[in-house]
N, C-alpha and C positions, 0 to 999 in steps of 0.2 A: 377547449377541447376536454382541459380539465373538470368540466362541469360536465360533460357529455360519459366522462369515464367514470365520474361520481356517480350519475345517475345509473349504470350499468352494474355498479357495483351495490345498490342498492337494496337488490336481494340476498346480499351475500351476509350471513351471519357471522360478525366479526369478534364477537365477545370473549374476553379471557386471551386472543390472539393476537391482535396490534388495536392500538389506540385510535387510528382513524384512517377512513378510505385515504385522506390528501396522501398518508405514510406509506398506504401499498403502490399510490400511483410513482410516489418517488422511487420504490423500489424498484417497480418494474419500466421506469423510464428509458436505461441502456438496453433493455430487452425490447422495448416497442420501437426503441430508436435502430439498432441492430438489425430488425425484422423490416426495415421500411415502412412499417405502422406510422410514424411520427417521425420529422425531421427537425434538425436543429432549430431551425426556421420557423419554427411553431413557438417556440420561446424567445422570451425578451433575452434571457439570459440560463444558459445551460452549462453544468462542468459535471463531466461524470468521470470517474476513477475505476478500472476494472484491473483487479491484480491477480494474477494466477497462480500464488503460492501463498498459501495461510499461515503457513510451518515450514522451519526450515529447517532440516535434519543436516547436520555439516556430519554426523557417524563420530567412529572412533576418532580420535586425535592425540598427537604423541608430538612432544618437543623436536623428535629426531626429525620430523617431515612438515615441520612447520617455518615457513608461515602457508597457510593452507589458503588458495584461490579456491572459490565458487561462482566460475563463471556463469552469466544471469542465471542469479540465486533467484531476482525476481523480473517477474517480466508483466508488462502491463501494457494499459492502452488508455489515453486520455483522449475524451472527447470536449470540445468548449466550443461555444461562440463568442466568448470574451478574452479578453486575456487572463492568464491562468498563474500559477505557481505553485509546485510541489514541495512538500515539506515534508523531511522524516524529525521525528521527536524519538527520544529515547526516555526512559523513566528513571533507570539505575543499572549498578553493574551487573553482572552473570553471577547468579547462583546456585550451588548444586543441593541436591538434598542434603548431602552430608555438611552443609556448612561451609565449604570452601566458596571464596568470593573470584572472580574476574574482573580486573577491570574496563570497565566499557570498552576503552579506547584501543583495547586490543583488535577490536572489529574493526575495520575500515570500511569504504565501501566507495563505489568510481562507478559513474554513469557514463556508458558507450566508450570503454574503452581510454577515459580521462585519468586525469590526477586521483590519486587514493587518499581521503579522507576519513580520518580517525572520527569515530562516532563517538559525540559528546553528552551530556545531560542538556536536557532542552532540545531547540529547534534548530536543524538545518536546512535550508534552499538545498534542493535536488538538481530541479528544474523548471524551467519557467519558458514561456511563450505566448504566442498570440494566437488566436480563435484556431481551432483546426478545421480540416476536412471532415464530411460527414463519419468517414472510415475512422476519424483518429487519429492520434501522435502516438503510435507503439513507442515503448521504451524498454532497456534491458539494465539492472543496475548487478554489478558485480560486486561480493564480498570475499575480504582476505581476512582471516582469523590468524591471530600471532599468538601461540599456543608457548606459557613459558612452563619448565620445570615447576616452579613454587604453585605455580595454581593448583597443584591438588588432582584430586582424578574424582572425578562424577559426572552426571547431567547434568550442563551448565543452562538456564533457562533465564530469557531475559524479554521483554516486549519492547518492539521499535514499532512506531505507527506512522503509516503514511495518510497525509491529509493533503487533497487538492484543491484549492482555496482561489479566490477571485484577486485579480493582481491591483 
């Protein structure tokens, strides 16, 4: 199947856009499967993670209304024809442009109404499972932020990455 798709892309000029035709196919795989053009059965192993939020804006936060819960902050779908694990990783504390720091642990997550887990530096296992149906396995992650008076003011930013891996 890959060789057919690569041949179809032979006439496309990719210079300066993307490294390889194989990379385009990798990017298009979830779309091709969702459209029924390909099936998970066409691959020895297949993992796909679709997240419906690139950025989460909690908005104005005050210690007076803390902690703040954001139900369904991250929603997504996992498609896999093998055992899988979803990992989240955080790089550091929240920082504001004004130089204020808020500890990463003030933000907690829970999957589908489970127990709250404070974020920590490094990796956390969020969810794991067996091969999914073709439609995938939807998931929802809630966030809870515990803002304190000593955190100061500002727009706080941090990166949290989600990675789907073979188990």
